[in-house]
N, C-alpha and C positions, 0 to 999 in steps of 0.2 A: 452853578458854577461848574464847569467842566473840570475834569480830573486830568492827572498828568498825561494821561493818553489822549485828551482830547475828547474822550467820550464820556457822556453823562452817566454816573455810576449806576443809577437807578433803572437805565436801558438794559444793562447786561444779566438782570436776575434771572434765574430759571436755567441758563444756559449750561451750567455744570451738571444738572440732572439729566438732560438730555445726552450730553456727551457720556455720561457714566452707563446709561440705559443702551447705548450703542454699542460702548465697550464690552459691556457684559454679553450682549448678544453676538459679537464676534467671537470672543472667547468661548461661548457655547458652541456655536457652530464650528471652530476650531477643534475644540475637545471632541465633539462627535465624530467628526474627519479622523482624527487619531485614532479613537476607539475602534473604529470602522477598520482602519488600516492595521492595527493591532491585532484584531481578529482575523482578517484576511491574511495575515503572516502567520499567525498560529495554525491556521488550517492547512496552509500551502506547506508549513513545516512538518505537520503532521503527515502529511500525504507523502513528503518527502521520505520521511522513516519508514512510512509502509512500502514504498516503492523499493528503497534499499534493502528492507529486509527480504522483500520478493525476490530480489536479484540475488542476495546471499544465499538463500535457501534454493533457488535454482542452479546456481553455480555448485552448491554441495550435491545436489542429486547428479549433475551431470559428471562431477569427478567421482562419485561412487559408482557411476555406470562405467566410466573409463577403466576404473579398477577391476569390475567384474565384467567384462566385454565377453564373456562366453555365454552369459545369459542376458544379452542385450534385449531380445525380444520379449523377457519375461517382466520387463519394466513397462511395458504398455499398460496404461490405464487411464479410463475417461472417468472424471467425477470423484476427485479426491478431496477431503477437506468437510468443514461444518457445513457449507453450503449444499454439498451434495445429498446430505441426509443420513447416511450410513457412516459406518466406520469400518475399516479392516479389523478383522479379527487378530487376536495377539499371536505372534508367531509360536511355532513349536518349540524353537530353542532360541536362546539370544545369541545370536552370531558375533556379538563383540567378546562374549566368553567362551563359546564353543566352536568348534570347526562345523563348516555349513558346506552344503553343496552350492554350487552358483545360482541355482534356482531359488533355495532357502535364504541366500545372501540376498537377492534381488527384492524379495518379499520383505525380508527384514529390513531393507534399506527404504522401502516404501512406507512400510509400517512407520518406521523412525521420522520419516521426512513428513508424514501427515501430523505425528504429534508435534514436530516443530512448526508447521504451518498453523497448526489449531493453538499454539503456545502453551504445550503441555509438557514439553521438555525443560528440565531445570538447567540443563548446561547450554541452552539457547541464549544467544545475544540479547534477543528481543522477545516481546510477549506474545509473538504471532501476529497473524494478520486478523483484520476484522471480516468476518464470515468468509473465510478462503475457499477456493476452489481451484484444483489443479489437475491438469491432464498432462500425460506422457505419451507421445504418437512416436512409435518407432518403425521406419521403413527401411528394412536393411540395415545400414551403418548409419543413415540419416536418422537424427533424434531432435525432435520437438518439444521442449518442456514451456507449457503456458501455465501461468499463475494469475488467478484474478481474485480481487477482494472488494468489499463494499467501499466505494469512495463517494466523493461529493457531485460527482458529474459521471455522465454516460461516456464509455470508453468509444473510440471509433471502430468500426467495422476491421477485420483484418483483410490483408490482400486476396486471401484465397477463399474468404466466405467462413471458415473455420471459426467457431466461438466456443469456447470451452465452457461458458457460462449458460449455454442453451440448455444443458442437462438440469440445471438447477432454477430453471424458469426463466423470467424475464432479466435480460442484460442491463437493465436500467441502473444507473448508478453504481456500475463495477468498472474498476480500472485493471488494466491488464498488463502482463509483461510476458513477452515472448522470447526465448532462446531457442536458437536452432544450431544445431553442430554436427559435426562427422565424428564418428567414432571409429579409429583405425582398428583393422583386426590385430589381435594381440599374439 
C-alpha cells in the first residue's frame, strides 16, 4: 500500500546515507579551501609586516642622512645585514650620548640601522627583517636605499639592473624595497 506521498516506503531505503556522505564530502572540501585561504592570508599578512618594517627602516635612515648632510658620502655601503655575512664593528663612541664628527655620526647611524634591520634594537617597533640585506648608494646628492629580505617569492629585476642581493649570493626568494631621494645641501 502506497504511503501518503504516493511512494512505497520500502523503495526509499538507504538514500539518507548517500546524502550524508555527499554532505560530508562537500563540508570537507569546503574546510580544506578555507584552511588554504587562511594560510594564504597569514602569509600575505606577514609579508606586509616585513615590507612595512623595511619601509620604516629605510625612511629612518634617509631622515638620519638629511640631518647629517655634511657626511652624505660616508653613508655609502653595500651589503649590510645578516645576509651580507659580516657585521659593522661597534662604533668608537655612542653618538646618541656624545658629540661626534659628521663622519662618526654617519658610521654610528649605519651601525644602529644594521642592528634595527637584524632586530637587535630593543626600541625597534618590529623584530627586524628575515635575513636582511641593505645597500646605500650615494651619487652626489642623489641617494638610493635598497633593503631586501627573505620572502616567499623571487623579486623582480630592478630597472637599472642593480640588485643589492647579488653580494649575498642568489637573489631567489628575496623581496626588495627601494627608495630614491635627493638630499639638499645644508
